[in-house]
N, C-alpha and C positions, 0 to 999 in steps of 0.2 A: 408322463405317467398321470393316469386318471385314478381318482378315488371316489368311492361312494361316501357322500356326506349329506349334511343339511347346514344350513348357514343362517346368521343373523348379522344384519349390520346395525350399527349404532353409534351414539355420541356420547361422550361423558365429559363433564366439566371438571377441571381441576383449578383449585384456587390456591394461589401462591402470593408471594410477597409483592410481585408485580402485577397482580390482577387475577383475571380469571381467563383461562385457556380452554378451548374446546378441543377435544380429542377424538379423531375418528378411528373407530376399531371394528372388526369382523370377529364373530366368533364362529368357528367351524366345528360341528360335533361329527365325529367319525370312529371307526374301529381301527383306521391305519394306525398302527403301533410304532412306525419307525421315524415319525416326523420329529425333529429336532429344533430346540431354539435356534434362531439364525436362518433356518430354511426359508424359502420363498413359497407362497402359495397364491394361486390365481383361481378365482370363481370363473369358469368359462374354459374355453380351449385354446391351445396355442401349440404351435410346431417349433417354436424357438428353441435353441440349445440353452441359451441364458435366458434368465427370468425376464419376462417383458416389463416395461414400465408400470404397468397396470397392477403387477404381483404386490402382495403385501408380504412383509417379514413376520415370520412367527416369533413372538415375544414372550409366550407363556404357553405351557402345556399342562392341563389339569387331567388327571387319570380318574376315571370312575369305575367301579365294578360293574359288571354286567349283571344288574340285578334280576331280570325276569328270565332271559334265556340261558344265562351262564355259559355262554360259548365264548365270548371274546369281550374284553373290557372296551369301555367308550373313552374317548378322549375328545376334550375341548382344545381346539388350536386358536389362541388368540392373539389377533395381529394388532399393531399399532402404527399408527402414521406420525 
């Protein structure tokens, strides 16, 4: 399945008892409303039935109101590796 979206890649640093850890994450903005935590998402195309190795697991979903058009809410799908 393909969805319309925009995305941004990024790194964040977490500091804990054992030191500093860099975490890779992607944020995907879309109006696709049926994504769930634990789903996999891939930037690009694939014909595989199972998620390919390059797919990232969705770890958090944030819902935003559609402020301007008032047609469909917007969602931020946040992945983490």
